[in-house]
BAVEXBA-233241 format. One record per residue (C-alpha): residue number from 1; residue in three letters; x, y, z. Coordinates in Angstrom, 2 decimals. Example, Ala and Ser with C-alpha at 12.3 -4.5 7.8 and 13.67 -1.06 7.14 Angstrom:
<pts>
<pt seq="1" type="ALA" x="12.30" y="-4.50" z="7.80"/>
<pt seq="2" type="SER" x="13.67" y="-1.06" z="7.14"/>
</pts>
This chain:
<pts>
<pt seq="1" type="MET" x="65.69" y="114.84" z="89.33"/>
<pt seq="2" type="HIS" x="69.00" y="116.19" z="88.01"/>
<pt seq="3" type="ARG" x="71.59" y="113.73" z="86.70"/>
<pt seq="4" type="ILE" x="75.09" y="114.58" z="87.89"/>
<pt seq="5" type="ALA" x="78.61" y="113.16" z="88.11"/>
<pt seq="6" type="GLN" x="81.39" y="113.56" z="90.64"/>
<pt seq="7" type="ILE" x="85.15" y="113.65" z="90.16"/>
<pt seq="8" type="GLY" x="87.13" y="112.68" z="93.28"/>
<pt seq="9" type="ALA" x="86.17" y="110.57" z="96.29"/>
<pt seq="10" type="GLY" x="88.74" y="111.53" z="98.91"/>
<pt seq="11" type="ARG" x="88.01" y="113.16" z="102.24"/>
<pt seq="12" type="MET" x="85.86" y="116.00" z="100.94"/>
<pt seq="13" type="GLY" x="84.67" y="113.96" z="98.01"/>
<pt seq="14" type="ALA" x="83.19" y="111.40" z="100.38"/>
<pt seq="15" type="VAL" x="81.23" y="114.14" z="102.16"/>
<pt seq="16" type="HIS" x="79.86" y="115.60" z="98.93"/>
<pt seq="17" type="LEU" x="79.08" y="112.19" z="97.43"/>
<pt seq="18" type="ALA" x="77.03" y="111.13" z="100.46"/>
<pt seq="19" type="ASN" x="75.13" y="114.42" z="100.49"/>
<pt seq="20" type="ALA" x="74.45" y="114.25" z="96.76"/>
<pt seq="21" type="ALA" x="73.27" y="110.64" z="97.04"/>
<pt seq="22" type="HIS" x="70.86" y="111.55" z="99.86"/>
<pt seq="23" type="ASN" x="69.48" y="114.61" z="98.10"/>
<pt seq="24" type="PRO" x="66.13" y="113.62" z="96.51"/>
<pt seq="25" type="ARG" x="66.62" y="116.16" z="93.72"/>
<pt seq="26" type="LEU" x="69.92" y="114.68" z="92.51"/>
<pt seq="27" type="GLU" x="70.90" y="111.42" z="90.82"/>
<pt seq="28" type="VAL" x="74.61" y="110.58" z="90.92"/>
<pt seq="29" type="ALA" x="75.24" y="108.70" z="87.68"/>
<pt seq="30" type="TRP" x="79.04" y="108.59" z="87.49"/>
<pt seq="31" type="LEU" x="82.04" y="108.71" z="89.81"/>
<pt seq="32" type="VAL" x="85.53" y="109.39" z="88.49"/>
<pt seq="33" type="ASP" x="88.30" y="108.25" z="90.84"/>
<pt seq="34" type="PRO" x="91.42" y="106.09" z="90.30"/>
<pt seq="35" type="ARG" x="91.44" y="104.31" z="93.67"/>
<pt seq="36" type="PRO" x="91.02" y="100.50" z="93.63"/>
<pt seq="37" type="ASP" x="87.80" y="100.58" z="95.67"/>
<pt seq="38" type="ALA" x="86.16" y="103.23" z="93.46"/>
<pt seq="39" type="ALA" x="83.50" y="100.81" z="92.20"/>
<pt seq="40" type="GLY" x="82.31" y="100.09" z="95.74"/>
<pt seq="41" type="ILE" x="82.31" y="103.79" z="96.63"/>
<pt seq="42" type="ALA" x="80.32" y="104.57" z="93.50"/>
<pt seq="43" type="ALA" x="77.83" y="101.80" z="94.20"/>
<pt seq="44" type="SER" x="77.17" y="103.23" z="97.68"/>
<pt seq="45" type="ALA" x="75.81" y="106.32" z="95.92"/>
<pt seq="46" type="GLY" x="73.97" y="104.43" z="93.20"/>
<pt seq="47" type="ALA" x="76.59" y="105.41" z="90.64"/>
<pt seq="48" type="GLN" x="79.05" y="103.71" z="88.31"/>
<pt seq="49" type="VAL" x="82.73" y="104.35" z="87.71"/>
<pt seq="50" type="ALA" x="83.57" y="106.37" z="84.62"/>
<pt seq="51" type="SER" x="86.36" y="108.39" z="83.05"/>
<pt seq="52" type="VAL" x="86.39" y="112.15" z="82.74"/>
<pt seq="53" type="GLU" x="85.90" y="111.74" z="79.00"/>
<pt seq="54" type="GLN" x="82.74" y="109.65" z="79.56"/>
<pt seq="55" type="VAL" x="81.32" y="112.28" z="81.89"/>
<pt seq="56" type="LEU" x="82.00" y="115.11" z="79.46"/>
<pt seq="57" type="ALA" x="80.46" y="113.16" z="76.57"/>
<pt seq="58" type="ASP" x="77.28" y="112.22" z="78.45"/>
<pt seq="59" type="ALA" x="74.67" y="114.74" z="77.33"/>
<pt seq="60" type="GLY" x="72.39" y="113.62" z="80.15"/>
<pt seq="61" type="VAL" x="74.78" y="114.86" z="82.83"/>
<pt seq="62" type="GLU" x="73.67" y="118.36" z="83.87"/>
<pt seq="63" type="GLY" x="76.26" y="119.06" z="86.54"/>
<pt seq="64" type="VAL" x="79.59" y="117.87" z="87.90"/>
<pt seq="65" type="ILE" x="80.93" y="117.97" z="91.45"/>
<pt seq="66" type="ILE" x="84.70" y="118.46" z="91.38"/>
<pt seq="67" type="ALA" x="86.33" y="117.20" z="94.58"/>
<pt seq="68" type="SER" x="89.60" y="115.88" z="93.20"/>
<pt seq="69" type="SER" x="93.06" y="117.07" z="94.24"/>
<pt seq="70" type="THR" x="93.39" y="120.86" z="94.17"/>
<pt seq="71" type="ASP" x="95.98" y="120.87" z="91.40"/>
<pt seq="72" type="THR" x="93.38" y="119.40" z="89.01"/>
<pt seq="73" type="HIS" x="90.51" y="121.78" z="89.81"/>
<pt seq="74" type="LEU" x="91.12" y="124.51" z="87.26"/>
<pt seq="75" type="THR" x="91.63" y="122.16" z="84.30"/>
<pt seq="76" type="LEU" x="88.57" y="120.08" z="85.17"/>
<pt seq="77" type="VAL" x="86.39" y="123.15" z="85.76"/>
<pt seq="78" type="LYS" x="87.28" y="124.53" z="82.35"/>
<pt seq="79" type="ALA" x="86.57" y="121.20" z="80.65"/>
<pt seq="80" type="CYS" x="83.20" y="120.74" z="82.35"/>
<pt seq="81" type="LEU" x="82.05" y="124.28" z="81.61"/>
<pt seq="82" type="ALA" x="83.14" y="123.91" z="77.97"/>
<pt seq="83" type="ALA" x="80.96" y="120.79" z="77.79"/>
<pt seq="84" type="GLY" x="78.00" y="122.76" z="79.10"/>
<pt seq="85" type="LYS" x="77.96" y="121.17" z="82.55"/>
<pt seq="86" type="ALA" x="77.18" y="123.21" z="85.66"/>
<pt seq="87" type="VAL" x="80.05" y="122.90" z="88.13"/>
<pt seq="88" type="PHE" x="80.18" y="122.53" z="91.91"/>
<pt seq="89" type="CYS" x="83.89" y="122.91" z="92.74"/>
<pt seq="90" type="GLU" x="85.36" y="122.30" z="96.16"/>
<pt seq="91" type="LYS" x="87.48" y="125.29" z="97.14"/>
<pt seq="92" type="PRO" x="89.88" y="126.54" z="95.92"/>
<pt seq="93" type="LEU" x="89.61" y="126.89" z="92.17"/>
<pt seq="94" type="ASP" x="93.41" y="127.03" z="92.04"/>
<pt seq="95" type="LEU" x="96.40" y="127.72" z="94.27"/>
<pt seq="96" type="ASP" x="98.13" y="130.05" z="91.81"/>
<pt seq="97" type="LEU" x="96.73" y="133.55" z="91.49"/>
<pt seq="98" type="ALA" x="98.32" y="134.18" z="88.10"/>
<pt seq="99" type="SER" x="96.72" y="131.04" z="86.65"/>
<pt seq="100" type="LEU" x="93.36" y="131.98" z="88.10"/>
<pt seq="101" type="LEU" x="93.55" y="135.50" z="86.67"/>
<pt seq="102" type="ALA" x="94.55" y="134.11" z="83.28"/>
<pt seq="103" type="ALA" x="91.35" y="132.02" z="83.30"/>
<pt seq="104" type="GLU" x="89.11" y="135.10" z="83.66"/>
<pt seq="105" type="PRO" x="87.80" y="135.02" z="80.06"/>
<pt seq="106" type="GLU" x="86.44" y="131.50" z="80.62"/>
<pt seq="107" type="LEU" x="85.39" y="131.70" z="84.25"/>
<pt seq="108" type="ALA" x="84.19" y="135.23" z="84.98"/>
<pt seq="109" type="HIS" x="81.13" y="134.77" z="82.75"/>
<pt seq="110" type="PRO" x="81.01" y="131.02" z="82.10"/>
<pt seq="111" type="LYS" x="78.73" y="129.26" z="79.62"/>
<pt seq="112" type="ALA" x="77.28" y="127.18" z="82.45"/>
<pt seq="113" type="PRO" x="76.95" y="127.97" z="86.18"/>
<pt seq="114" type="LEU" x="80.18" y="127.87" z="88.20"/>
<pt seq="115" type="TYR" x="79.73" y="127.39" z="91.93"/>
<pt seq="116" type="VAL" x="82.79" y="127.33" z="94.22"/>
<pt seq="117" type="ALA" x="81.94" y="125.84" z="97.61"/>
<pt seq="118" type="PHE" x="83.08" y="128.01" z="100.52"/>
<pt seq="119" type="ASN" x="81.25" y="126.07" z="103.21"/>
<pt seq="120" type="ARG" x="81.04" y="128.73" z="105.94"/>
<pt seq="121" type="ARG" x="78.69" y="130.84" z="103.85"/>
<pt seq="122" type="PHE" x="76.19" y="127.99" z="104.16"/>
<pt seq="123" type="ASP" x="76.55" y="127.44" z="107.90"/>
<pt seq="124" type="PRO" x="73.27" y="128.45" z="109.62"/>
<pt seq="125" type="ASP" x="75.01" y="130.55" z="112.29"/>
<pt seq="126" type="CYS" x="77.27" y="132.35" z="109.82"/>
<pt seq="127" type="ARG" x="74.32" y="133.06" z="107.53"/>
<pt seq="128" type="ALA" x="72.32" y="134.47" z="110.44"/>
<pt seq="129" type="LEU" x="75.31" y="136.61" z="111.48"/>
<pt seq="130" type="GLN" x="75.72" y="138.01" z="107.96"/>
<pt seq="131" type="ALA" x="72.02" y="138.79" z="107.66"/>
<pt seq="132" type="ARG" x="71.92" y="140.64" z="110.98"/>
<pt seq="133" type="ILE" x="75.05" y="142.65" z="110.16"/>
<pt seq="134" type="ALA" x="73.56" y="143.57" z="106.79"/>
<pt seq="135" type="ALA" x="70.28" y="144.56" z="108.48"/>
<pt seq="136" type="GLY" x="72.18" y="147.10" z="110.62"/>
<pt seq="137" type="GLU" x="71.44" y="145.51" z="113.98"/>
<pt seq="138" type="ILE" x="74.73" y="146.78" z="115.46"/>
<pt seq="139" type="GLY" x="75.00" y="149.81" z="113.21"/>
<pt seq="140" type="ASP" x="77.77" y="150.13" z="110.65"/>
<pt seq="141" type="LEU" x="80.33" y="147.37" z="111.06"/>
<pt seq="142" type="GLU" x="83.61" y="148.64" z="112.53"/>
<pt seq="143" type="THR" x="85.69" y="145.56" z="113.36"/>
<pt seq="144" type="LEU" x="85.64" y="141.79" z="112.96"/>
<pt seq="145" type="ASN" x="87.40" y="139.11" z="115.01"/>
<pt seq="146" type="ILE" x="87.63" y="135.66" z="113.43"/>
<pt seq="147" type="THR" x="89.00" y="132.66" z="115.34"/>
<pt seq="148" type="SER" x="89.73" y="129.50" z="113.36"/>
<pt seq="149" type="HIS" x="91.61" y="126.77" z="115.21"/>
<pt seq="150" type="ASP" x="91.94" y="123.14" z="114.12"/>
<pt seq="151" type="PRO" x="91.94" y="120.42" z="116.80"/>
<pt seq="152" type="ALA" x="95.21" y="118.85" z="115.59"/>
<pt seq="153" type="PRO" x="97.70" y="119.35" z="112.77"/>
<pt seq="154" type="PRO" x="97.48" y="117.45" z="109.49"/>
<pt seq="155" type="PRO" x="100.19" y="114.90" z="108.61"/>
<pt seq="156" type="ALA" x="103.38" y="116.51" z="107.37"/>
<pt seq="157" type="HIS" x="103.06" y="114.87" z="103.94"/>
<pt seq="158" type="PHE" x="99.87" y="116.90" z="103.38"/>
<pt seq="159" type="ILE" x="101.65" y="120.25" z="103.65"/>
<pt seq="160" type="PRO" x="103.71" y="120.42" z="100.41"/>
<pt seq="161" type="THR" x="100.67" y="119.94" z="98.14"/>
<pt seq="162" type="SER" x="98.11" y="121.77" z="100.29"/>
<pt seq="163" type="GLY" x="99.06" y="125.31" z="99.36"/>
<pt seq="164" type="GLY" x="100.13" y="126.11" z="102.91"/>
<pt seq="165" type="LEU" x="98.31" y="127.68" z="105.83"/>
<pt seq="166" type="TYR" x="97.09" y="130.81" z="104.08"/>
<pt seq="167" type="ARG" x="95.87" y="129.24" z="100.82"/>
<pt seq="168" type="ASP" x="94.51" y="126.03" z="102.34"/>
<pt seq="169" type="PHE" x="93.26" y="127.02" z="105.80"/>
<pt seq="170" type="THR" x="93.00" y="130.79" z="106.26"/>
<pt seq="171" type="ILE" x="91.39" y="131.14" z="102.83"/>
<pt seq="172" type="HIS" x="88.07" y="130.20" z="104.47"/>
<pt seq="173" type="ASP" x="88.52" y="133.09" z="106.89"/>
<pt seq="174" type="PHE" x="89.46" y="135.48" z="104.09"/>
<pt seq="175" type="ASP" x="86.28" y="134.55" z="102.23"/>
<pt seq="176" type="LEU" x="84.19" y="134.87" z="105.39"/>
<pt seq="177" type="ALA" x="85.67" y="138.29" z="106.17"/>
<pt seq="178" type="CYS" x="84.99" y="139.54" z="102.64"/>
<pt seq="179" type="TRP" x="81.41" y="138.29" z="102.84"/>
<pt seq="180" type="LEU" x="80.73" y="139.96" z="106.18"/>
<pt seq="181" type="ALA" x="82.54" y="143.25" z="105.56"/>
<pt seq="182" type="PRO" x="80.83" y="146.10" z="103.70"/>
<pt seq="183" type="ASP" x="83.88" y="147.13" z="101.64"/>
<pt seq="184" type="PRO" x="86.89" y="145.36" z="100.11"/>
<pt seq="185" type="PHE" x="90.05" y="145.01" z="102.17"/>
<pt seq="186" type="VAL" x="93.01" y="146.94" z="100.79"/>
<pt seq="187" type="GLU" x="95.87" y="145.99" z="103.12"/>
<pt seq="188" type="VAL" x="97.11" y="142.81" z="104.80"/>
<pt seq="189" type="PHE" x="99.65" y="142.24" z="107.56"/>
<pt seq="190" type="THR" x="100.51" y="138.96" z="109.23"/>
<pt seq="191" type="TRP" x="102.81" y="137.38" z="111.75"/>
<pt seq="192" type="ALA" x="103.22" y="133.60" z="111.79"/>
<pt seq="193" type="SER" x="105.33" y="130.91" z="113.44"/>
<pt seq="194" type="CYS" x="105.77" y="127.17" z="113.53"/>
<pt seq="195" type="LEU" x="104.79" y="126.35" z="117.13"/>
<pt seq="196" type="VAL" x="102.75" y="123.16" z="116.78"/>
<pt seq="197" type="ASP" x="104.73" y="120.64" z="114.73"/>
<pt seq="198" type="PRO" x="108.38" y="121.02" z="113.63"/>
<pt seq="199" type="ALA" x="107.62" y="118.78" z="110.64"/>
<pt seq="200" type="ILE" x="105.33" y="121.48" z="109.28"/>
<pt seq="201" type="GLY" x="108.18" y="123.97" z="109.48"/>
<pt seq="202" type="ALA" x="110.51" y="121.47" z="107.80"/>
<pt seq="203" type="ALA" x="107.99" y="121.24" z="104.97"/>
<pt seq="204" type="GLY" x="108.25" y="125.00" z="104.50"/>
<pt seq="205" type="ASP" x="105.03" y="126.12" z="106.16"/>
<pt seq="206" type="VAL" x="103.78" y="127.76" z="109.36"/>
<pt seq="207" type="ASP" x="101.08" y="126.50" z="111.71"/>
<pt seq="208" type="THR" x="100.18" y="129.50" z="113.87"/>
<pt seq="209" type="ALA" x="99.26" y="132.94" z="112.53"/>
<pt seq="210" type="ARG" x="97.69" y="136.27" z="113.37"/>
<pt seq="211" type="THR" x="96.53" y="138.28" z="110.38"/>
<pt seq="212" type="LEU" x="95.12" y="141.81" z="110.17"/>
<pt seq="213" type="LEU" x="93.03" y="143.13" z="107.29"/>
<pt seq="214" type="ARG" x="92.15" y="146.79" z="106.75"/>
<pt seq="215" type="ASP" x="89.72" y="148.40" z="104.33"/>
<pt seq="216" type="ALA" x="89.96" y="151.87" z="102.76"/>
<pt seq="217" type="LYS" x="87.89" y="153.40" z="105.59"/>
<pt seq="218" type="GLY" x="90.12" y="151.93" z="108.29"/>
<pt seq="219" type="ARG" x="87.80" y="149.13" z="109.38"/>
<pt seq="220" type="LEU" x="89.76" y="146.17" z="110.72"/>
<pt seq="221" type="CYS" x="89.47" y="142.39" z="110.76"/>
<pt seq="222" type="SER" x="91.75" y="140.21" z="112.87"/>
<pt seq="223" type="ILE" x="92.12" y="136.48" z="112.12"/>
<pt seq="224" type="SER" x="93.56" y="133.97" z="114.59"/>
<pt seq="225" type="ASN" x="94.71" y="130.62" z="113.18"/>
<pt seq="226" type="THR" x="96.40" y="127.57" z="114.63"/>
<pt seq="227" type="ARG" x="96.73" y="123.98" z="113.44"/>
<pt seq="228" type="ARG" x="96.21" y="122.71" z="117.01"/>
<pt seq="229" type="SER" x="93.71" y="123.89" z="119.61"/>
<pt seq="230" type="GLY" x="93.96" y="120.94" z="121.98"/>
<pt seq="231" type="TYR" x="90.21" y="121.15" z="122.70"/>
<pt seq="232" type="GLY" x="88.34" y="120.59" z="119.42"/>
<pt seq="233" type="PHE" x="87.42" y="122.57" z="116.34"/>
<pt seq="234" type="ASP" x="87.07" y="126.22" z="117.32"/>
<pt seq="235" type="GLN" x="85.31" y="128.57" z="114.94"/>
<pt seq="236" type="ARG" x="84.10" y="131.93" z="116.31"/>
<pt seq="237" type="VAL" x="83.21" y="135.23" z="114.70"/>
<pt seq="238" type="GLU" x="82.64" y="138.51" z="116.54"/>
<pt seq="239" type="ALA" x="81.32" y="141.59" z="114.76"/>
<pt seq="240" type="PHE" x="81.46" y="144.99" z="116.47"/>
<pt seq="241" type="GLY" x="79.55" y="148.17" z="115.68"/>
<pt seq="242" type="PRO" x="78.44" y="151.35" z="117.50"/>
<pt seq="243" type="ARG" x="75.34" y="149.60" z="118.87"/>
<pt seq="244" type="GLY" x="77.00" y="146.45" z="120.17"/>
<pt seq="245" type="MET" x="78.37" y="143.07" z="119.11"/>
<pt seq="246" type="LEU" x="77.08" y="140.05" z="117.22"/>
<pt seq="247" type="ARG" x="78.78" y="136.73" z="117.91"/>
<pt seq="248" type="ALA" x="78.60" y="133.30" z="116.26"/>
<pt seq="249" type="GLY" x="80.39" y="130.12" z="117.21"/>
<pt seq="250" type="ASP" x="81.28" y="128.05" z="120.29"/>
<pt seq="251" type="LEU" x="79.17" y="125.14" z="119.03"/>
<pt seq="252" type="LEU" x="79.19" y="122.02" z="121.20"/>
<pt seq="253" type="GLN" x="78.08" y="118.51" z="120.27"/>
<pt seq="254" type="ASP" x="74.97" y="118.96" z="122.40"/>
<pt seq="255" type="THR" x="73.57" y="121.44" z="124.92"/>
<pt seq="256" type="LEU" x="73.39" y="119.11" z="127.94"/>
<pt seq="257" type="GLN" x="75.22" y="120.34" z="131.05"/>
<pt seq="258" type="ALA" x="75.85" y="118.65" z="134.38"/>
<pt seq="259" type="TRP" x="76.24" y="120.72" z="137.54"/>
<pt seq="260" type="ARG" x="77.83" y="119.10" z="140.60"/>
<pt seq="261" type="GLU" x="79.87" y="120.08" z="143.64"/>
<pt seq="262" type="THR" x="83.01" y="119.81" z="141.52"/>
<pt seq="263" type="GLY" x="81.64" y="122.26" z="138.96"/>
<pt seq="264" type="ALA" x="79.83" y="122.27" z="135.62"/>
<pt seq="265" type="THR" x="80.55" y="119.97" z="132.69"/>
<pt seq="266" type="SER" x="79.24" y="120.08" z="129.16"/>
<pt seq="267" type="ALA" x="79.65" y="118.28" z="125.85"/>
<pt seq="268" type="PRO" x="82.91" y="118.73" z="123.94"/>
<pt seq="269" type="ARG" x="83.33" y="120.77" z="120.80"/>
<pt seq="270" type="TYR" x="83.21" y="119.05" z="117.46"/>
<pt seq="271" type="MET" x="86.51" y="117.33" z="116.80"/>
<pt seq="272" type="ASP" x="86.79" y="118.15" z="113.09"/>
<pt seq="273" type="PHE" x="85.42" y="120.57" z="110.55"/>
<pt seq="274" type="ILE" x="83.43" y="117.88" z="108.75"/>
<pt seq="275" type="ALA" x="81.27" y="117.25" z="111.82"/>
<pt seq="276" type="ARG" x="81.11" y="120.95" z="112.76"/>
<pt seq="277" type="TYR" x="79.94" y="121.98" z="109.30"/>
<pt seq="278" type="ALA" x="77.74" y="118.96" z="108.47"/>
<pt seq="279" type="ALA" x="74.67" y="121.18" z="108.05"/>
<pt seq="280" type="ALA" x="76.64" y="123.60" z="105.87"/>
<pt seq="281" type="TYR" x="77.76" y="120.81" z="103.54"/>
<pt seq="282" type="ARG" x="74.17" y="119.62" z="103.15"/>
<pt seq="283" type="SER" x="73.08" y="123.19" z="102.40"/>
<pt seq="284" type="GLU" x="75.84" y="123.50" z="99.81"/>
<pt seq="285" type="MET" x="74.43" y="120.50" z="97.95"/>
<pt seq="286" type="GLU" x="70.87" y="121.84" z="98.22"/>
<pt seq="287" type="HIS" x="72.12" y="125.09" z="96.68"/>
<pt seq="288" type="PHE" x="73.62" y="123.09" z="93.79"/>
<pt seq="289" type="ALA" x="70.22" y="121.48" z="93.24"/>
<pt seq="290" type="ASP" x="68.67" y="124.95" z="93.20"/>
<pt seq="291" type="ILE" x="71.23" y="126.06" z="90.61"/>
<pt seq="292" type="LEU" x="70.50" y="123.06" z="88.38"/>
<pt seq="293" type="SER" x="66.76" y="123.75" z="88.71"/>
<pt seq="294" type="GLY" x="67.24" y="127.36" z="87.66"/>
<pt seq="295" type="GLN" x="65.95" y="128.57" z="91.03"/>
<pt seq="296" type="ALA" x="69.23" y="130.24" z="92.06"/>
<pt seq="297" type="GLN" x="72.47" y="131.67" z="90.76"/>
<pt seq="298" type="PRO" x="75.71" y="130.50" z="92.43"/>
<pt seq="299" type="GLU" x="76.28" y="132.44" z="95.66"/>
<pt seq="300" type="THR" x="80.04" y="131.95" z="95.37"/>
<pt seq="301" type="GLY" x="82.05" y="131.73" z="92.18"/>
<pt seq="302" type="TYR" x="85.06" y="132.98" z="90.28"/>
<pt seq="303" type="ALA" x="85.19" y="136.52" z="91.69"/>
<pt seq="304" type="ASP" x="85.01" y="135.26" z="95.28"/>
<pt seq="305" type="SER" x="87.80" y="132.78" z="94.56"/>
<pt seq="306" type="VAL" x="90.06" y="135.49" z="93.14"/>
<pt seq="307" type="ARG" x="89.35" y="137.84" z="96.05"/>
<pt seq="308" type="SER" x="90.18" y="135.31" z="98.77"/>
<pt seq="309" type="LEU" x="93.26" y="133.98" z="96.95"/>
<pt seq="310" type="ARG" x="94.51" y="137.55" z="96.45"/>
<pt seq="311" type="LEU" x="94.34" y="138.09" z="100.23"/>
<pt seq="312" type="ALA" x="96.11" y="134.77" z="100.82"/>
<pt seq="313" type="GLU" x="98.93" y="135.77" z="98.48"/>
<pt seq="314" type="ALA" x="99.21" y="139.16" z="100.16"/>
<pt seq="315" type="ALA" x="99.50" y="137.41" z="103.54"/>
<pt seq="316" type="ARG" x="102.27" y="135.17" z="102.22"/>
<pt seq="317" type="GLN" x="104.12" y="138.24" z="100.92"/>
<pt seq="318" type="SER" x="103.66" y="140.02" z="104.25"/>
<pt seq="319" type="LEU" x="105.09" y="137.01" z="106.07"/>
<pt seq="320" type="ARG" x="108.14" y="136.99" z="103.77"/>
<pt seq="321" type="THR" x="108.81" y="140.73" z="104.04"/>
<pt seq="322" type="GLY" x="107.55" y="141.53" z="107.54"/>
<pt seq="323" type="LEU" x="105.61" y="144.46" z="106.06"/>
<pt seq="324" type="PRO" x="101.97" y="145.33" z="105.34"/>
<pt seq="325" type="VAL" x="100.99" y="144.53" z="101.75"/>
<pt seq="326" type="ARG" x="98.57" y="146.57" z="99.65"/>
<pt seq="327" type="VAL" x="95.99" y="144.51" z="97.80"/>
</pts>
């Protein structure tokens, strides 16, 4: 069993803490979080409250899950790696591309494993889609369509510290597109508006976007984003090639349907990404256990973080200028 610690017990931290506590290969020893109820949260995982300094000084801690606020990720990652701890970091590593690039000497080839959790790579359907594209089932990939729609917008106070639509939300789609596509994307163009919540616009962000990526051979990827679907969490991916299409998504809460004179009814979609990607989050934690056991190298790390953030920054520049942006 591998002894680990976790920093942060907010929304995503709660998901990772529960999965770590239920993983028979992991022992959560410490939780670092300033909230008043941190001791109770820690106890639910069999852990105790500690400071960052205690975690770094504990030679028995093999790995650290970093799920604190995004603005603390890069500093904490560096400190944990310097202390010889393997790191599981909730995405993103940082919101500032220049800061991330400046950290290359420490993070590109770290002293301990660095694993940045892009959850869609661990979703069973997305993994199956990637494997079948790579196996050539539809021939050489020509185009991708990615739909990523949230059920409802976040509170306006979340927007200023989130990094905005492209760096907080679309960054998952950028990473997914890079993982599925055979070559790097070299150009980005986007249109975006504030159509869902005026408070998001007042906070300086957009909530609805259409983004186009192009690689050097002309292959295209289109990404559809909105902060409000009105019908549940909608995540779909369509891959097209000369021999057909592969499609993943449209997951419902169950497969039961009722057929009556008035028509057919079925279960609703998942109402948030945490429920939709529950299996992916468990697989992420299992991968961390594999890393700690020496059975695997991190599937996602520094280079993937830079690549997706570079696309996000290009999209932001395209939105400002109204022009395509070379990457």
